[in-house]
C-alpha positions in Angstrom: 49.3 153.8 -132.7 51.9 151.6 -134.3 54.7 153.1 -132.3 52.7 152.6 -129.1 52.3 148.9 -129.9 56.0 148.6 -130.6 56.9 150.3 -127.4 54.5 148.0 -125.5 56.0 144.9 -127.0 59.5 146.1 -126.1 58.4 146.8 -122.6 56.8 143.4 -122.3 60.0 141.8 -123.7 62.1 143.5 -121.0 59.7 142.5 -118.3 59.8 138.8 -119.4 63.6 138.7 -119.6 64.1 140.4 -116.2 61.7 137.9 -114.5 62.8 134.8 -116.4 65.0 133.6 -113.6 62.3 134.1 -110.9 59.7 132.2 -112.9 62.1 129.3 -113.8 62.8 130.5 -117.3 66.4 129.4 -116.9 66.7 125.8 -115.7 69.6 124.8 -113.6 70.1 121.5 -111.9 69.0 121.1 -108.3 72.6 120.3 -107.4 73.9 123.5 -109.0 71.1 125.6 -107.5 72.0 124.2 -104.0 75.7 125.1 -104.7 74.7 128.6 -105.6 72.5 128.9 -102.5 75.4 127.7 -100.3 77.7 130.3 -101.9 75.2 133.0 -100.8 75.0 131.3 -97.3 71.4 130.3 -97.8 69.8 126.9 -97.0 69.9 124.5 -100.0 66.5 123.2 -101.1 64.5 126.2 -99.8 62.8 128.6 -102.1 63.7 132.3 -101.8 62.1 135.5 -103.0 63.9 138.0 -105.1 64.2 140.3 -102.1 65.7 137.5 -99.9 68.2 136.7 -102.7 69.2 140.4 -103.0 69.7 140.7 -99.2 72.0 137.6 -99.3 73.8 138.9 -102.3 74.5 142.2 -100.7 75.7 140.6 -97.4 78.1 138.3 -99.3 79.2 141.0 -101.7 80.4 143.1 -98.8 82.0 140.1 -97.1 83.9 138.9 -100.2 84.7 142.1 -102.0 88.5 142.6 -102.6 88.3 146.1 -101.3 87.0 144.8 -98.0 89.6 142.0 -97.5 88.0 139.3 -99.7 89.3 137.9 -102.9 88.3 138.6 -106.5 87.6 134.9 -107.0 85.2 134.7 -104.0 83.4 137.9 -105.1 83.1 136.5 -108.6 81.6 133.3 -107.3 79.0 135.2 -105.3 78.1 137.4 -108.2 77.7 134.3 -110.5 75.5 132.6 -107.9 73.3 135.7 -107.5 72.9 136.2 -111.3 72.1 132.5 -111.8 69.4 132.4 -109.1 67.6 135.7 -109.7 
C-alpha cells in the first residue's frame, strides 16, 4: 500500500507540473505573453486553449524550421514562445 501511495503522489506531481502553464502556475507579464502570442501569429490579449496553442506551434514550427527554409533563430523563438505559453 505504501508503494501505491508513492506512485500516486508521483503521478499527481507530474500532472501538476504538466498543467502548471495552463493554470497560470508560471506567471509572465502581459507584455511578454502578447509578444509570445504574436510570435505564434495569434491575437494578443486573447485566451487560447492548449489545443489551439499546439496548432499554432505546429504551423509556425513548419514555417520557421531550418530544414524548410526558415532560420534556427526564428525556430528557437517559436519554440520558446510555445513552451512559455503552454
